C-alpha positions, 0 to 999 in steps of 0.5 A: 500500500502506498504511503500517504503523507499528512500535513496540517498547515498553520496558515493559508500561505503554508497550505498553498505552498504545500499544494503548489509543491506537490501536484499529487497532494489533495487539499481536504476540508471535510473529506466528504469527496476525497475519501469516497473517491479513494474507496472507489479506487479513483484517487490515490493522493501522495499527501493530504493537506488538511485545512481543519486548523485554519480558523481564518477559513471559518465564519459567516458575515452578513454585510449589507446586501452580501453574505460572506461564508468562509470556505471551511463553514460546514453545510450544517452551519449554513443550514442553521445560521440565523443570519443566512436564514434571515437574509438568504433562506434558499441557501439554508434550505439547500444546505439542509438537503445535502446528504445526511447529518454526518455529511452535513456536519463534516462537509464544507461549502468551500470543499463542495464548490472547489470539487465541482461534483456534477451533482453537488447542490452548492454550484447551482446556488453559486451560479444563480446568485452570481457569487464571487469565489475568493481565493488566496490569490484573486476573486473569481466570478461564478460564471468563470469558475466551473469548467468541466467534470471536477474541473474549476478555474483554480490553479495549483496552490490556489485555495478557496477562502470565501464565498461571497453571495449577493442577497437576491430579491427572492430565490429558491432551490428545487431538486429531484434527489437520488434517493440513496445519496441525496445528490441532485439527479437534477437541481434548479436554483432560481434567483431574481434581483431587480427584475433580473433572473438567473437560473442555474442547473446541477446534476444534469451535465458535467458541471453546473450551468446557467440556462440563459434561454430560461432566464430570458423567458422569465425576465419577460414574464415571471410565471411558471408557464414561461418555462414551457416555451423553452426547449430543453435539449437532451444533447450534452446532458448526463445519462445513467442508470438513474435517468436518461439525458431525455429524462433529465431534460424533462426534469429541468423544465418541471423543477424550474416551473415548481421553483417559479411557482414557489416564488410567486406563491 
């Protein structure tokens, strides 16, 4: 069995140096993505770089119309935060629907966003809310962050430090969960701010994406029926034993309609 080194850095700078020096090392936050991948034989890192000791990556702040969440904040903390429930309840509800209690108490928002799992929930929220992903090097707009299957804009040695989310006028997230894992077979996040609408989908393709045709239709007329006029092509969507690409395309429209109906009451 291969030897795996373990590092527990005392600062973000030290963690970044360790990550840049060893491309085969894996940064871990809650470990909810890395460890399952290792069990399946999909990953064998040379080292773990554990961020658990970095207090500066924790904390939730609401400043005016923006919510800032440290990368090491757990799903459970997002779900239970009074500040987030008061300003961005859709995000609390999303976090409450991730995995089970054990996963929610270990998994982190930064780890989820950085991993870019195609069926993860947070990427849809990050895109729909037009968030900013702050790293130890720069600020990255959500629209430029997710690149492919488990692929993001992050460079070697670059670590997510904070997720900044604008507070929308109204927003909601609706997903069709895979029963065993509670990952999104398809999830749709709809956010409206000053008449502008952003719609993001997860679970349906290699990574979360915005559905601009639906955004334009809902900007013209924010009613469930507006979703019916938008063609949901199956080409490029995921297909597996849980659902075909055509099934996922149909689900997108259904969940978008439900999201809009929920928002208008």
